[in-house]
N, C-alpha and C positions, 0 to 999 in steps of 0.2 A: 843356416841349412834349411830351416826353417820356413826362410825364403823361397830357398830355386826348391822346396820340397811343392810347393805350393804353385809356385811358378812351372814344373812341368812336368804334374804328376798326367795332366791330361796327353802326352807325348811321347810318351818311352813307347818300352816293346809290348804286341801283340798280349804279355800279364796282363797293362792294367788297364789296355782298351776294354776286356774282360770282364771289370770290375763289376757295371753296376748288372750287367746278366749271372755274373758268376754270385750276387749278390742275390738273383732272385731265385737260386738253384738253390742256395741256403735256405730259405725262408718255409721253400714249399719241401727240397727232398730232404731234408732231414724233419719234418714233423710229424710231430708223436717220434721220432729215434730214439736213442738212447745212446747214448757217448761216456764219455769218463765223467761227465759232470753228471750226467743220470745214475752210474753206478753210484757214484759218492752219497746223490742227494732226493735219488729219485724223479719221478716228474712233475717236480716243480710248477706252478702256474706262473710266468713271468709279466703277461699280458691279458687282460679279457677285454675283446672288443668285440662291443656289441654279444652274444651269444658264441662268440668264436672264440678260443682259450689258446693260447700262444705255449709254449714249454718254454724250457730255458732251454733246453738244446740249442733251438732253431738262434737264438739270438749268439750263446754259446759257442756255436760252428762258425754262424757270418762273421763275429768281431775276429776270430780268433782269423778266419779264412784270408777276411780282407786286409789287416794286419801284416801275415805274413805275405800278401801279395803284394804291399807293397813292399816290405821287407827286402824282396829282392831286385828290390832298384837300389833302395837306402839303408845297406849295410849295417849304421849308423845308429837304426831307428832304435829307440827304447822308447822306457816306458812313459819315462818325464813327454818324450816329444809326441807321440803319442796322445797324451790327454793335453800337452797344448795345439795339436791340431785336432781336438776332442770328439775323435773317432768314435768311442764309445758313442757320446748322445747320440751324433748324426745315425748311425747306423741300427740304434735305438728307433728314431725318428722315421726312419728310413720304414724299416718295418712296418710298423702307426700305419703312415701313408698307406704304401703298396696294398696294406692288408683292408685301408681303407676301401680305393680304388677298386680293386679288383671284388669287396663286399659286391657294392653300388654297380659293378660292369653286373655281375650275377642279377641282381633285383632288376636291372634293366635288357636283361639279356643280354649285350650286347657277346661278342666271340671274335674268335680270329681264322680267320680261310687259312686253305692250304699255301694258296697262293699270294698270302703278306707275309706270311710267315718264310717263306721259301724267299722273298724278294727283300725281304730285314735282312736275314743268311746274307744272300750273295753284296747287298750292299751295307754286312756291316764293315769298319775302320778295321777290325784283324786279318779277316779274309782277305783285303783288298793290294794291287800291289800294280804300280803302275796305271791307277785307276780303273781295272779291271779285277774280279774276282778269280782269284789263286787257284781255284777246282777244287773238286770235292777229295784228293789228296791230301794237301795241302790241308784244306779245313778239318782233315781231320786231323791232318796234325796238328797240327795247335792248339786242337786239345788232348790229344792225349798228353800235349806237354803239360799243358795245367792241367792235365790231372781231368778233364772234365766229362762223362758219358758221353757219346754222341745222343741220344737219347732224354737225357738229363737236358740238356743242352738246349734241344730242341725244343722238350717243353716251356724253358725258364722266358724264349723265344717269342712264345705262343703268348705269354703270362705278359710278358712287355707286352706285343703289339694290342693288347689285348686294355691295359691300361692308357696306350699311347691313347686309343681311339677312345677310352673312356672321356681323357682330358677333353680330347678333340669336340666330343661333344657338349662339353664342361663352360665352353670359353664359344663355342659356335659365335653364340650373340652378342659377343664383343665386339665392339669397334669405333672408332675411333673420328674426331670430327678435325674440317681442318684448323680450325682454331686453337681446339685440344695438341696438333699437331706443330703450329705456330707458338705456339706457348713455350711447347717442352723443347723447341728449337732452340727458342732464346735465352732459356733456361742454360741448356747444356752449350752455350757457343758462346753469349755477349758475357765478355769480362769488366770488369773493376778496377783499374790503382787507387793504391786508397794508403791513407796514412790513417794508425786511430794508438790510443793511449788510453790503458787500462789502470785505473787503478785500482786496490782493491783493498778494501777494510781492516782488513789483517794486516796491513800497513801500517793501521794508523795508531797510536800508542793513546790509550785512554791512561790517566794520570788518576782519575776521582777515583773513590774508594764509595759506592755507595750503599747509604746507611740500610737498615731495615727498614724502617717506612718507605723507604724507597723502591726495597726489591717488593717489602708488600703491594706496592701502588700496582704495580709492574703485573704480578700474581693477577690480580682480581682482574684485572683489562684483560688479561687473554690466559682468564680460568681453566677453559676448555681445551688448552695445549696442552696443559700438564696430567695424565691417568698416566696407574700404575695399571700395566696390561693383563690381563690374567696370568696366574704362576700353578704350578703343577711337581708336586713331591712325589716321590714313589723310594720306595726298596730295590732295590735290584744285582742281578750275580752278572760280572761280567767274565770271560775267559781270555787271558790275552794269549795270543798265536806267540810269542818270542816266550812264553813263559813254557807252552803245549812243546813245544821245539825240546827241548831238557829230556820230552820222554819216548823223543821218536828213532828210529830207529834204521836206517834206510842201507839194508843189503846191492850186494853188485850186481845181483842178479834183477833188479830194478832200477838199476842205472840202467844195466844192457836194456833192458826189454822196451826203458821208455826212450833208448835216442837210437833201438831202430821203428821204433815207432813212430818220429820225431823228426827223424832224420831230414828232411825240409828244411824245419826249423833251423837245423846246421848248416844251409849252404849259403855258401858267399855266393854270389853271382862276376859273372865274368865284369869283369872292368877294365876301361879303355879313357884314357887321357888324350886328351889330339890337342896341337894345334894347328894354327892357319895361320898363311900369308894370301891374302885376296887383292886380286888387280885388278880392276873392273876394265871394261873397255869400253870403245866402241865404232863402228870402220873408219873411221880419220884414223884415228893411232891403234888400232888392233899388232901393227905387226910392231909399230914402236915400243906396244908394253907387252912381247910377246918376248919381245928382245931383255927389256928388263928379269924378266922371270927365268930366260934361260940365266943370266949373271948371278942374280941372285943364287937359284938352282948349284952354280957353280964355285959359289962363297959358301954353300952350306957341304956340300960335297967338303973342300978343301978344310971346315971346321971352324968357320962362325958360326956365335954364336944366334940358335932360331929363334927367339927371343928377342934381344935386340935386334934382329932386321924384321922384327914382323911390324914393330913398335913404329922402327922409321918409313917400313914403306906400304904395311897394310894398312885397308882401308876397309878395313868391316868395325863391328863396331867392337869389335874384342882388342884391337890396335893397341890400345892402350894398355891387356893387361898382358904384353908379349904374345897377341896371336892366340893366348890359352883356354879351350873351349872346354875344358874342365874335362870331368866326369860322366853330363847328363847333357848339358845342351847340345854338342856336337851332334846329337840324334837327331837335330831339326833343320840340318843341313842336305843336299840334295841327295839323292839312289844314289848317282855316279861318285858322287866323294864317298859315303857310308859306306857303300862296298871296296873300295880304293881301301878306307882306314882298315876294315876285314879282315885285308889282307895283309897288311903291313904288322908285322911283329915289331915289340917294345924297340927305342929308337931307332926304327925304319924311315926313311924319308920320304917320299912319295918322285916320280917324275910329276912333269909339269900336268896338267889336268886342267883342258877347256871346256868352261861352260859356256850358257847362251851368252854372257854377255863379261865374262870374266877369268881370268889366267891363278890355279890357285897351286896353289904346294901347302900340302900336306906334312904334319908330323907323328910318328903315335908318341908321343914321351913317358907312357909305366900301360901297361898290360897286364893286366891278373887273369888267368884264366878261369873258370866254374870249379869252387873247389865245395868239398864237404867235408866241416872239422873232423875232427878225426876225436874220437870215444875221451882221449883221453885228453882234448885240448876242451872239453867241454862239461868234462867229471863234476865237477865244480861248482859249475852254474846247474848241470841237471841235479846235483845232490842237490843243492840250496831251491831247487823248485819243490822237488817230492819231497822236503820234512816242512816248507811250507804248504804243500797240500795236507801231509798226512795232519800236521799241527791243527791244520782247520779242521780237519777229519773229521780228528777227533776233539774238538770243541763242540764242532755240532752234533755229536754222537752225547758230548753228557749235557749240553746243554736241551738236546732232544730227551732224554731220561728225565734231569729235571722238573721240563717243562710236563710233564703226563703230571709227576708227584707234586708238585706244586699247585697243580689244578687239582686233582682229585683231594690234595690239603685245602686246598681253598686258601694259600698261604704260601708266597715265594719263599719266607724270605724262616718259615719253620720249615720248610722240606732242602732247603740247601743247607743248612743244619745236620740234620738228616741222611746228609749223600755228601756232606763234607767241605761243602762249599762255602764262602766266608762274604756274606751279604752285605750291601751300606748300604746306605742312607742318599738320597742326591738334597736332597735340601731343597725349595724353594727352587724351580729356573721356569722361567719363560719361553717360548717354545724355540727352538733354535741354539737356544744357550748352551755353549761346550760344556762339559768334565774336561776340563785340560787333560788328566792325565790317562785318561781312557778315553776318551772318547768327543777328541778336538773340534768333530765337525758336528754337529747337535743331533746326532740319529737319537740318540738314547731319551733329549727331550720332545722332538717331532713324536718317536712311542708314546709318552707321555701322551699328548695334545690327543693322539686319533685315539686312546681309550676311552669309553662311552662315559665307565663310572667307578665310581673308588673301589678299591679288593681285585678289580680287571686285573687281569694278566694279561703280555703282552705275547705276538709270537717272536719267535727270535729277530734277534735286530744284530746287524755287524756292521763294523765299519773299516778298515783297513787295519785295525790293530787285534779286530778278533770278533764273538760272541758272543750277546748275551741277552737276557730276560731283564724286565723292572715289572713291575708292580702299583699301582694308582693307589695312592696312601692319602693323599689331600687334593682341593680344590681353594686356590686363594680366587675367587672372582675380579674379577675388571673393576677397579672403581678411580674415581677423580684421586688427583694427588693431594695430598695438605703442602700445607706451604712449604712444613720443617723435612718432609719428605723430599720435596721437589726445589729445595732452596738457593744447592749448588747449580742446577742446571736456570733456573731461574737469575742466580747473579751472573751467568753465561750470556742466555739469552739478552740481557739487560744491556752488557756490559757490548754483543755484539751489535745491537740498536744502535749505541751511541756513538760506535764505529763508526756503522754504514751513513749516520746525516751527516759526520764529522769528515766522512770521503766524499760524499755529494757534494760539502759546502767545499769545498780544496778544487773537486774537480769543475763547478762553478770555475773560483774564480782562476785554472788557470786557462780555462779555456779564453776565457775573458785578456787573455795577455798574451794570446794568441792571438790575436789581431795584427799582435807588432814582435812577437817569436817565435821563434818555428816550436813545433808541440814536440821535435826533439830534445832539446834545447827547456822546453817547461819539464820533458815528465822527467828530465834525471833531478829540474831543484824540487819536484813535489814527490819524490818515492815513487813516482809512477814508471810504467814499461811502456817504453814506445815499439811501434813494429812497424811494416811497410810489407805492402803485398802487392806487387803487379799485376799477376792475373786473378782474380777470385771470380767464380762463377759461382752463381745463385745455389746452399745446398755443400758449398764444399765447406772444410773445415778450415778456422781462421785460427794461428797462430795466437797460444792464450789464452784465447775468449770461446774454442770454440765451433760447434754447428748456432749457427742464430738466426734465424727467423725478421728480428725485429732490424735485426745490422742488414741484412740483408737489404733488406728492404729501401733502410736509410741508404742505400750502398749504391742504388742505383736508380734511385727518386729526388736527391740529394742536390742542389744545384753546385759544376764542378768548382773545387777549392774556398769549397762553404763548408764551417764546419759546426758540426751536427748539434742538437743540447744531449747533454748526459744521459744513458742511456743504462738500466741497468741489470745485468746478468747475475750467471751462478758466479764468476769469475769478479766479478764486481764493477763497477762503473765504467764508462764505456764513452768516448767520443771520437769520431770519426770524420775525417774533411780526402770525398774522392778528389785527385788526382785529373781522370782517365776514363775513360770509356771505348772499350768495341764494341759495334751493337754490331746486329747484321739486320740482311733485308729479306724480305720477301720473297725478292727475284732468286737471295742469294740460296733460299729453303726451295723457291722452284727446281731449281739442278737438283736437289736428292732428297726431293719428298720424298720417292719410294722409297727407299733404306728408313728415312725417315718415320712414314708412318707405320711400319712393321716392325723399327723397332720401338716404337710408344705403345702400340699393339699388342708385340709380345708383353712389357713391360705391366698392361694394363692385365690381358689375361694372367700372369705371374700371382698378381694380386688378386681376384679375381680364385683361382686355383688355394691361393692359399689361404684363406677366406673358408670356404667353402667345405674345405678341409677342416678347418676350426672348429666349423659349427656342427660338421657331418660329429666332428670327435668329440664335443659332447653332447649330438642326439646318440650315439654309440655307446656314449658315455667308459669313454677307454679307461682301464683301471692299470696302475702301472707298480707292482712289488717292489719298490729299489731298493728294500733291504738285498734281496735275489739280486736287481742289478748288480751292486756295488760290490756284493762278496764275487759274483760272473767278475767285473771288472778288476777284485783283486786275483783271483784266480788266475785270468789270463797276462796281465799285467807282468806279473813275478816271473813269467817265464821272459821278459824282454828286463828285467832290470840288468843294468851293466854288473859286472863283476868284478869287486876292486882285485 
């Protein structure tokens, strides 16, 4: 499903065409506004970009809006998939980048004219039909369907125009030389077929048991490698949401209110599954193919299996799947086909449809009308969501009260005991170290390393299990490790080096014998991995090895059928044998020179933009409240957890 989502995300209904514009709306329409999050926690600052502070509600509303927009098309979307798609981090980064660009535009005096805004709207993909603007009435209907006010949308388009103009200003000086185009064309189009062998040191068995003297000698030679990093310890109080849920009571009125306010979340979009038989024709065989289509239509009407006939006769990419275009991919079909599909009922077969160069038969195999789940269907889900929210709000309320008391007393432990909480000792932790029971993600230890002096008490920190505070009690400075402290690591490194040396000896032996035996046979004898690739391009991933500039250089420069000397990579020792190459000529490039030049120019402009934004980000001293960021994510993702 993840692959399908990534593939189809930009080719769906008008809803998703509006994601970018809606994103800009979200940033500015709720700027400084107060939503459910604000009611619970106040106007907390999530981002500071230069002098501009962006409140948590901006991110909260935008993330939720984007997730719900995608959910309209993918009803199986859940918290795990949202994390896999990395939507929260992408949304945060987009807010930062767009804010940086808008700040820069203001400094440069870049604006959007009414004519530019108008052109942007009438050429927007969501408002096009058969290459023409749909007209104001339909334009307004699409916005209404997406619940986006006209004025708000048009203001967002103004900002989008400004951002695009700013990007053009930043990349205006970027150019590509003919030689750069040539080198890039070769990189993209030249291929090599080769065999290669990988011998991992991990496959090598070492019988010897190094003595203490050998290990000490190795330690002295590599002393700088062994360091004890700074460690810190503190006293903490952590309130787990699961425990606080026992104190939470959810009333029926609250469930009803949540349902009414969030009905969009429970809407199941209309879904249609389509199968197709595609019969292409040309001028010479049109009548013959039409006769075949008519014969197939009669067979289908008499009860023959559509999938079987599609597998046998259809000539499109879905033929091997019985002609099944699924729930989403059929939306890439022609307008004529989509119009017919929308008119068909579940199980209904179309008449023969004539396209420009093919006859088509369609069948709707599944059709579900858009519906909103009833409150009874989602009652448990709502109860779970509200319970999670209330538990977190209760934790926040208590932690905030404890924080005030602890800072007055300048001691978290005593303040916690007076308020009936149980303080705990963290023990010495490296930055990022987890506390498995309450903090597997290491947020607490990260907080310890943000505190500047002994006795300082942190702001509240959050993870998916709850909320807490920590007070810094001890700092152990970084220092070189003694032999005794690092002995286990030293022994491991010593043996790893021995295995690497022995693996190198074996790969050289293998290479020598390869003059009279095949690499595949020798790889089996030596416990190595053998692989082949028919079309490898520079920069592409190689099975077992991964990406390697060193291997690429050898593959495209070594004489054919010659075996390379061993090269060490992260995966072990490698030898390669190039078998053949497909090379390109400048005459071939000349045929597509403009397209290749434009493609490379776009790549260079993107790199320039990314580099500039990274520098601008440093200059503006972008600060992110990661505790609040994680808390908001958990609040929103809890609404998309699948119910058991």
